[in-house]
C-alpha positions in Angstrom: 105.1 52.7 169.4 101.8 51.9 171.3 102.5 54.6 173.9 102.0 57.3 171.2 98.3 56.5 171.1 97.9 56.3 174.9 94.8 58.3 175.9 92.4 59.1 178.7 88.8 58.2 178.0 85.9 60.1 179.6 82.7 58.5 178.7 78.9 58.5 179.4 76.8 55.5 178.4 73.1 54.8 178.6 71.2 51.6 177.6 67.6 50.4 177.6 66.3 46.9 177.0 62.7 45.8 176.5 61.2 42.4 176.4 58.2 42.8 174.0 57.0 39.2 174.3 58.4 36.1 175.9 60.4 35.5 172.7 61.1 39.0 171.3 63.4 41.5 173.0 65.4 44.6 171.9 68.1 46.8 173.3 69.4 50.3 172.5 72.7 51.7 173.6 74.3 55.2 173.3 77.8 56.1 174.3 79.5 59.5 174.2 83.3 59.7 174.9 85.9 62.3 174.9 89.4 61.0 174.2 92.4 63.0 175.4 95.6 61.7 173.8 98.4 61.9 176.4 101.5 61.8 174.1 100.1 63.8 171.2 100.0 67.4 172.6 97.1 68.8 170.6 95.1 65.7 169.8 91.6 65.0 171.1 88.4 63.6 169.8 84.7 63.1 170.5 83.3 59.7 169.8 79.6 58.7 169.7 78.2 55.2 169.3 74.6 54.3 168.8 73.7 50.6 168.7 70.5 48.7 168.4 69.6 45.0 168.6 66.4 43.1 168.2 66.2 39.3 168.7 63.7 36.5 168.4 64.1 33.3 170.4 63.1 30.6 168.0 63.5 28.0 170.8 65.1 28.0 174.2 68.4 27.1 172.6 68.4 29.2 169.3 68.0 32.9 168.8 67.9 35.0 165.6 69.2 38.6 166.0 69.6 41.7 163.9 72.2 44.3 165.2 73.2 47.7 163.9 75.8 50.2 165.1 76.5 53.8 164.0 79.8 55.4 165.0 80.7 59.1 164.6 84.2 60.3 165.5 85.1 64.0 165.4 88.7 65.0 166.1 90.4 68.3 166.3 92.4 67.1 163.2 90.0 66.5 160.4 92.0 63.5 159.0 90.8 61.6 162.1 87.1 62.3 161.5 85.0 59.3 160.4 81.6 57.7 160.4 81.0 54.0 160.2 77.8 51.9 160.1 77.9 48.2 160.7 75.1 45.8 160.6 74.8 42.1 161.3 72.4 39.2 161.3 73.3 36.4 163.7 72.1 33.0 164.7 73.0 32.3 168.3 73.1 28.8 169.6 73.0 28.1 173.4 73.8 24.8 175.0 72.6 24.3 178.5 73.8 21.4 180.6 
């Protein structure tokens, strides 16, 4: 039942982006959220996400990027606590017409 996991999210997010040169830019994002589960009487959790990205524009139509995200979730039931790190390298192609 999807309704069992229905929740209210209360979140704060802040982000900052910098263009270092005409071809290099970066971004940093932080999000803090409190999740109050409506149909699970005593279930709640705090969730934090920190994400960073740096990218290099090889040309106007191709960008090479490196992205990383760290997630920390702390619930009032320890079986729902977790930490995850994801990283990615991407090659973005843009077509303008």
